[in-house]
N, C-alpha and C positions, 0 to 999 in steps of 0.2 A: 504849551510846555511853559515853563515859567523861563528857562534856558534859553536863548534864542538860538545854540548852537553846539553840539556836545558831539565830541569824536568817538567813532566806532571802533574795532579792533586795531585797526591799524593809525597812528598819529599820522598818516601823511593823509588822511580822509576826513573834512571836515563836512557834518551837516549842518544848516542852517535855516533860519525861515528867511524868507523872498522877501525883497520889499519894493515896492515901485521903483527903486533905482533899476535892481536887476533885471526888469522885462524886456530890456533889449538882448539879454546876455540868454534868457528862460527861450526868448521868442527865435533865438539862433537855434536855438536845441531842439526846440520845435518842430523848425525848416529840417534839423537832421533826420531827426523819428518820420518827417511825414517823409522823407528821401528812402526810407526802410522800410515804410509799410507801404512803399508803392504809393504814393496819396498827398504826391508835392503839389500836384494840379489843385487840390480842393482848399490848400492855408489861403484865405484871405483875407485874414485879419493882418492886425499891427503890432507893435509894441509898445505902440502910443495906447491903444486901447487897452491892451492887458496891464500898461502901466496902471491905469486908470480902474479897475480891477481890480486889481491888489489891492491898490489905496484907501478901499473903502467904502469911496462912495462914487456912483457915476450921476453926469451932469441931468441924467433923465428920474434918477431914483436919487433925490438929497436927501431924504429922511431914514436912510439907512445906514444904522450903523456899522455894521460887519461887511469885510468886505466880499465878494462875490464869489473869488478863488483866495484858496491859500494856497502856497509854495515853498517847497523845501529843496537848495541846491545843496548838490553831494558835488565839495570840492576837492581834488586830489593836487594835494601839494601846491595848495593855493588857485589853480584853475578849476574852474566849475567846468564839468564832465557829464552832468548829469541833474535830474531834477524827479521832482512828483511835483505834479499840481491836481488840487483835489477840492472836496465843495461837502459841505450838510448834508447830507438830504434825510429823509426820516419814515420811519418802516410805521406804518397805522399794524400789522400784525403786532410787532412786538411792543409799540410803542413808545420807540425809540426814537434818537436820533442816531445818524450814522456818517460815515464817510463815503465818499463816494469818488472813488483815485479817476482821475481823466484822462492822467497819463504818465504815466514812469518809464523814463525813459536814461539806461545811462548809455556812451559813444561804446563803440564797438571793440574798439581798442582798449577802454578801461574794464572792460566787461572781466568775471573772473576775479574780480579782487574783495566782493565782499559788498560793492556799491550799494547792489539792487539789493540786496537781503539787508542792510544796512538802512535804507531809507524806506523797508517796508516795515520794517522795525519801529522805526519811529513813528509815523502812521498807530502804528497798534498802541504805541506807549499812548500816541496822543489820545486815540478810542477810547482808550480805557479813562484817562486825563478827564476826556469831552463826556466819560458815559453812555460812551455810542454801542450799541448790540449788534454792528456788525462793519465790516469792511466790504465794500463790491465793487467792481470795476469791470472792464469789456475786455477783450480778446482776439485779434485777428484768426478766425479759424486754421487759416495758413500756416499759423505763425508755433509751431510746437516746438522749439527753442523756449519760448514765452508760455505755452501753455507748462511743459515740462517742470519750469524755472518755479511757475507760480504753482502747481500744484506741491512741490516739494517743498515749498514752504509753506504748506497745510491748507493751502486753494481748494476748493471745490468747486471743478466747471461745470456746471449746469446746463446740460442739453437741451431741457424742458422749455425754457428760455430763450426768447429770442430779444434783440431789439429793434424796437422802434424808433420812429425817425419823422419825423414832420419839421421839414426846414424850408428857408426861401421864399419865395410865390404860397409854395403852398402854406406856410403860420398865419399869413393873410388871408387865403382862401379858407382858410380853416375860419377865422375869424369873422370873417363873414357872415359865416354859415352861421343862421341862427331859427331854430324853430319857430314857427310863427304861433305869434303871443308871449311870448316870450323873451326877454331881456337879454342881453349879455353886456355889462357892464363893468371893466374890471376896478373899475375905482368907486363901486358902492359899497 
């Protein structure tokens, strides 16, 4: 969006595009999200790394012009109370870019004020402006309040799809697995 911030229905709420300087605030909210999802033990990143990725260039990827991730901060009366962190993906079936919403979080004390709706609406406007064919995200199967919220916002929960993940040492193991007679060099 051309405008870096906008006010939703309430003058107390402001949404704005996050900058690398906001990384410590966002990382704090990520910690709160992890606590809520009972996954705090899985948080191994850092605010510094997040700032680098929000900043558009990684030390190992100096040719990249766009940030790896974008984020929108939700501020209630000037205090950060939530965020949406997302990145561009691509649908081969639609042959269009999309937005993958990695995390949407509003502090529990601030829920019910329309902040989550405002964040999703912002992403909808951004998706239209970017010519995206869809917005996608995952939700934990036990988080019925989130599932209900997303469905009220028009989302379809896709029961036939499952999230797959390779992480940590399994990435290195996968990278070392090359069928005989083939080469796998991502720099070629």
